[in-house]
N, C-alpha and C positions, 0 to 999 in steps of 0.2 A: 826175393822170395817173397812168395804171396803169403800171409796169415789167417788166420778166424778170429773177427773182431764179435763177440758176444755180445749182448745187452739184457739188461732186466731179467734175468734168469732166476727162476724161483722153482725151489723143490718140496715136493712134500715131505713128509715124517720118513719115510723110508728114503730116502734121497732120490727120489727119480723127478727128472725136468718133466714140470707141469706149465710153464711159460717159457717164455724168452725167444728172441729173433738173433739173426746172425749173417754177417756180410763176409765176401772174401775182399781183403785189404791186399792192394799194392802199394809198394814204397818205392818210389823214384828221388833220385839222387837231385838236391838243389844247393848248387853250391853257398849261396846266400843268406840260407835258410838255418835257422837252429838245427842243430844236430844235423845239419845239410842233409834233411828228407823230408817228404810231403807223402802223406799218405791218401789215395784215393781208392774211393769204392769201386771194384771192379763189376759186382755182382751181389743182389741181395741173396742169401739162401733162405729166408722166410724162418718160419718158427723150427724151434731147435728139437728134434724129438729125443735124442740122446749124443751126448760128449765121450767119446773114448780115451780121448785128449785135447789139448787145446788146440789140436793141429789136425784131428780127424773126427766125424761125428755125420749123425745121421739130421736129413732136414727135408722141411716139407718147401722145397723150392716154389715160388709162384710162378715162375717158368718151365721147371724141369719135373715136378711132382715130387714124391718121394725120392731121395736121392742120397747117396754117401758121396763126402767131399774129403778128399785127403790132399791137405795141403802140400804134405813132403814131396808127393807125386804131382802135384796140382792137377788133379784127375777125379773125375765122376764116376760112379758106380751105380748100377741100378741095384734097388735091394728087392730079392727076389724074396718067392714067399718060402716060408721055413729059414729064413738068414738068420744065424746066431744073432746079428746087428741089433734086430728086433725083438729076440728072445724076449717072453716076459713084459713086452710093451704091449697098450693096447691102442696099437697102431693099426688101421685098415691101409691095406695096400690099393682097395681101391676107393675112389671118392665117395662121399653118400649120394652124389647126384651127379649127372652131367646134362646142366640145361645149356639149351640151342641159347648162345648169348648174343649173336650178333645184333639181329634186327630189333628185336625188342629193346634193348641197348640204347641202340641209334635212335629209335623213333624217342624213346624217353628223353636222352640226351637233347634232341634238337628241342622238344617241347620245353625242356629246361631253358637249353642256351637261348630261345626265341622269348620268353618271358612270357608264354601260355602256362608255363605251370606255375608260378606265381599266381597268376590270374586266378586259376582252379582252387589252389590254397586258400583265397581269401574268398571264395564263392562257397566253400565247404570247412565248414569249422571243426566236424565232426569228423573224427579221424578214419571212422568207417566209408563213409560219405566220399569221402576226399578219396580214399584209397581206389573205391570202386571207379569214381570220375578217371583216374590215372590210368588204371589196368583197360578200360573201354575204351578210352582215346589211342592209346596204345595199340592195343588190339586193332582199331579199326583202321588203321593203317598199315601195320607190319603184317596184317594176315593178306595183304597184297592182293585183293579181290577174289581170294580163295573161299570155299564154304565152309571152311574149318571154325568150328564154333569156339567163344571164349573160353570155355571150362577148358578145352583140349589146350589151346592156345598156351593158356596159364598153366597147365601141369606140366608142359614140354618145354618151356622156355624160361628165362630169367624173366618174363613177367611175372612167375608167383612172388617173386622178392617186391615186386611193387605195390602189392596187395596183401602184406602179411595177416591182416586181420580179418581177411575175407575169406570162407569158406569154397574150394573150388567148386563142390557142386550147385552153388546159390548163383554164378555168373552165366548159365547157358542163356536163360531168357532174361535175369535179373531185371523183374519189376521193380524194386527198390531203386535201384539205380537210375532208370529211366523216369520214374514218378517224381524223384527229385529234381533231377533234369528238367522236366515239363513245369515245373513251378515258372511262372511269368517272371516273378524277382531276379531268379537266376539269371535268366534270358539278357534283361534290361543291364543287369549289373556285368555280366559278362562282357557285352558289347560298349558299355560305357568304358569299361578299362581297357578294352580293346582298342576302341578310339585314340582314348589316353596314349597308349604304348605306341601307335601307330604316327599319331601326330606328333610325338617325339622326335621320329625319323623323318616323317615328311608334313611338314605343318599344313596343307592343302588338303589332307586325307578325309574324304569322304564330301568336298564338294562339290567336284564332277563325277556323276555316276552314271551309267545303265540301269535301266527298271525291264525286269521283264517276267512272267510267270512259265511254269513250269506243270503238266499235269501230276499228279501222283496216285493212280488208280491202287485201291485197296479194298480189303473186307473188313475194316474195322466199324465193327456192328454199334459202340457207343458213339462215335466220330460227330459230331454236330456240324462238320464242315462236308461230310459227303453228300454228293449228289449225284444223279443219273447225268451223265454229260459226254457228249463226242468230242470238245473241243480239244484238240493235240492229241488225239491217238486216234488209231485206223478206225475204231467201233466203238459203240456207245459202251462206256462200264461206269460204275460206281467210284467216283474218284474225288480229289479235293486238289485245290492248287497252292503251289508254292510261289511266293512272289520275294523276287531277291533284290535289293539294292544293292548294286557294285559298283566299289571306286573303278573310277576309270584309270587311274593313275597307277595302283598296284593289282589289279584284277581280285583283290581281296572284297569279300560281303562285306558291309556295314550295317546291313540289317535285312530281317526276314520275317515274311508273316505267311501263316496259313490262311487261304481265304475258300469261301465255298466256291464249289466249279461251275454252278450254274449263275454265278455274278459274272456279267461280263467284265472285262480287265478295264474298261472307260472308268469305271467307278471306283477304283481302285487309287489312281495313280494318288489322286490329292489326300486319300485318307493317309498312303503309306508315308508321303512327305511332312505330313500335320503329323505323324505319330514320332518322326526321326527327331523332328522339331522337341518335341516336348518330351522325349524321351532321353536323347544324347545331346542337345542342342546345335545338332547341325540343319543345316538351311545348305539345300542343296542350289547350286547356282548354276550348273548345265547337265544338261538332261539330254539322252540318244535314247528312242524308244521306237516301239514297231508300230504297224497301222493298226493294232487292233487299242493304242489308247488314244488315237485320235479323236477327238470329240471338240464340239462347240466351246465346253466349258475350259477346257485345255489349253483351246486356241486361244482364248479373252484371256487366261492367266498369263499365257508367253506370248505375247506379241511386240512386232516390231517396233510400234510407236508410245511401248511401255516405259514411264520415266525410271532412269536407273535408282539406285540406292545411293544412300550420302556417298559411300566409296566408290569411286568410279570405276575401281575392280570390281564391286560386286553388281556384276548385271545380270540378270537371269538371262539364259540362252537354252533355245532347245531345237533338237534337229528330231524331226518324227516323219514317217512316212505316210504318205497319202493315200488313204482307201478309196476304193472305186465305189463311192456309194453315196446317195442324195444328200448335198448341201457343201459338197465339195466340187470343184470344177476341174475334176480327173479326163474327162474327156475331151473336154473345151480346150486342157493346154496341150494334149495328142493333138487334136487337129491344127491346133496353131503353130506347133513346131514339128511336125514330123516331115514337112518339107525341106527343115531344116538339118536332118539327119545324113545328109550327104555333104554339108560343107565343113570343111578341114578345118575352117575358123572354130569349131566347136568341139574337136577331137584332142582326145588324151589317153595313155595308155596307162592302164594300173593293172598289174598282176598279170600280165600276158593279155588281158582283155582290153579290145578298142571300146572306149566310151565317147558319146556327144553326150554334151553336158551345156544347157541353155537355162539362165537366171532369167525369172519374169519376177517384177513386183505386180502383186495380186491384194485384192479384198476379201479375207475371209471372215465370215460373221461378223461384218462391220468394222474389221482390224485390218491392218496394211500387215501384209508379211511377204515372203520372199519364197518364192515356188523355183525350185533346181529340178529341172527334167532331163531325164536322162535315156539312154540308150545303150543297152550293152548290144555288142552288134554281134557276137559267137553266140551267146544265150539266146538273141533272138532267132540267129539261124537255125542254131542246133534244134530248139525246140518246134518249130516251125516244119523241120524236115520230119522230126519224131511225129508229132500231131499230125501231119499230112497222112504218115504210113495207115493211118487207123482212120483217119475223116473225110479222104478224099469225096465221096459222096455227099455227107453235109459239105465241104469248103463248096462245091459247084451251086449247092441251093443258095449262099449267103447272097447277101447285095454286095458291090463294089466296097463300100464303104467298110463294111465288116470283115471283107476280106483285107483290106490295108489295115486294119488292125489288130487280124488274126495273124498277119504275116511280122507284125514288130514285138505282138503280145507278151511273148516270154521273155523280153529283154528290156522291156519298157516300165520304168516307176517314177515319182515323183516325192520328194523330199520337200517338206516343209520346215520353216527356219526363221526365227528371228532374227537370226544372224547375216547382216551383209557381207557377203565372201565371194569365195567363188566355187563354180560345180566342183572341181576337183579336190580342195579342201574340204567342203561340207559332205562328200561320200566318203573321203579318208575318216572322217567325226562317225558315218553312218558304219561303215564294214567296224569300226572298233566294236561293234555289237556281237562279233564273235567271240569278244572274250566271255560274254554270258551265257553263250552257247555251250563255250568251251567247260566253262565253271559246272552247268546243269550234267554235261556229259562223262565229269570229273566225279562227280558226286555219285549217278546215277552206275557207272559204270566199274570204276575203281573202289569205291568206298561203300557201293551195296545199299544207297539211299535207298532202293526200291531191291526187295518188298519191303512195305511198312513192317509187317509182322508183329503191328502192335495192336492191342484191342480197347483201349477206350481213350479220350482225348488227352487224359494227361501224361501217357506213358508214350502215345504217338508223338505230342510236342516234343516231350524228352529225348525222344530218337533224333528226330529231326535237328535238334539242338546239337547233340553230340556228333551228328553227321556235319553239321556247319562247321563246328569247330575243331573237325577234322581235315574239311577241306581245306580249311584257311591253311592247317600246319601242311599238308599233301600239297597243296600249290606252293608254299613258299620254301619246302625240301626241292620240289622239283626243277624250281628255275635254278637254285643253287647246283643242282647235280647236274643237270643239262649245260649252265653256263661252265662248269669248272671238271667235267670229265666227259667221255664217251659213252657213258653208261645211260640206258634209258632208266625212267623211274621205276618201271617192276624189276629190270636185273639189279637194280641200285637196293631193292629190298630183298632179293633172292641169295646175292652172293654172301651177304653177312651170315645165312644160313650157317656156313661153313665154321663159322667162328663158337666155338665149343667152350664152355667154362666147367670147373673141376670143383667144387664143392668141399672140403671138409672143415667140421665145425663152424663158425661161423665167417669163414673166409673161402671166395672162390678164387681159382687160380685161370687164368685166361690163357688158351693155346695161342699159340704165336699166329698172326693172322696170316691172310694170302697177301699178295699186292694188290690185287681187285679190292678186297676189304678194307687195306690202307688207304686207297685211292678215293674211295667212298667216303669213307669215314673223314679224309681231309678235306676231301668236298664241302662240306659241312662244319668244318673248323671244331670237330670232335675228336678229342684224343681217344685212344684204345688204352685201358690199362692192363699192366698186367695181374693186379688181382684187386680185390674188392672186399672190404670186411665189413662185413652186412650191417653191425650195429650202427658205426661211421656213416653208412650208405642211407641207411632210413632217417638219419638223424639231419645230417649235413646236405642230402641231394634230395633227398624223397621228401623232404620238411617235417618230418615225424619226429618225436621227442625219443629219444633212447628209453628202450622198455627195461 
């Protein structure tokens, strides 16, 4: 027969219980044990509200809420309003709060387990600044692309307990947070610590990278990087550009910079690499770039006859798309190779597209390079059909030479590299650039990188750093969720909204989770607690001192 074990019972001068906990204990017969018995905790009853006897009492159960347990009957009873069991006791049948527990706790716990939380704690030694950072980073992911503002999110969810010193009405736009995050020293220190963390798992993190930029249209009146530009958008607008260096192995950002929108991409590449070397001690050895970066200085820096480093493995390699402009032998290579596009010797299939790939050694700006000449048969045919539907009269007036190029134009491209390889391998390297496009899409679509909605240089920088940290966490969470479940990332952040907490005093009891919620938490290796004691949580988990 079970019995009730009580611990640390304390009473006031009137004999009323003010603290203490209890559990249901089962006793099993064990032949070789002293007294031939073994005691096993069947269930925690939680805080003791009152005890009628050693076998019956009222408890605030972490699983069941306010209940009566009778050990003689081995039964639970609901405590009803007006019940004599709680007469003259200061007990609230309704909890003080019903926070939505699931998604905020999930994101926070992942920030903790991934090591990002410890980095943020080291960046902000002031408790209030640190709490704001934890709150906004959790909010950035948990809102799941919605337009819900941070103050509403904080008011209705477990996120309120992540920032106990921060007034709810101060976080809607939160100039204090974004100004603190906009400090250049915070950005440098974050990426230093992040690279160290990643290299503990991936020793070559940051050595092979994609680099690209994306436009950030905005109305930030005091931002010195803004300029009128039409690059990368459908119409001319005031914008700046975000340049990102992305690790090829993991897909995570290694560094980012904001650059003026009216500065051509070709002028940024070497500066970005120099910044990375000076700030983080990272030398990029492998680069994959789009045509906007191709210029004489870049080709001279990365060329096929450049001497290797002292370490034979440390050889700089580059793959860059050749632009059709002066100084590059674009049309010469087309005319030389077009007759080979029907030769099966050069054909291969990639992602259901038929390619012809031809390698040529060329001299470019006085240096030996390898040109990899391609035709995507499907894109060429589809592009030509679509173009002809609107330009048939123009086509009739073209020279035969231009007609031939127009036939192939939408599937024809050239990659330049200092790597002596085969066309299929080089094309695989180049198409890996889709990772960085995916990064930009994730940041803009799911994490609301746009609109900027900040109005000076510091807060704009702070918002982008905050969004980039969220992008790192979002990509990492998504990789695990897709790998371990059948859920999309959006679903994985939506289902936990059903997980509710019930707060009484310093304790939050967590509702029994649904199967989908259990699976999502398990995919990230995060346990779901039955209850949380807030002082212990803020000290041990949130990394704040006990108040």
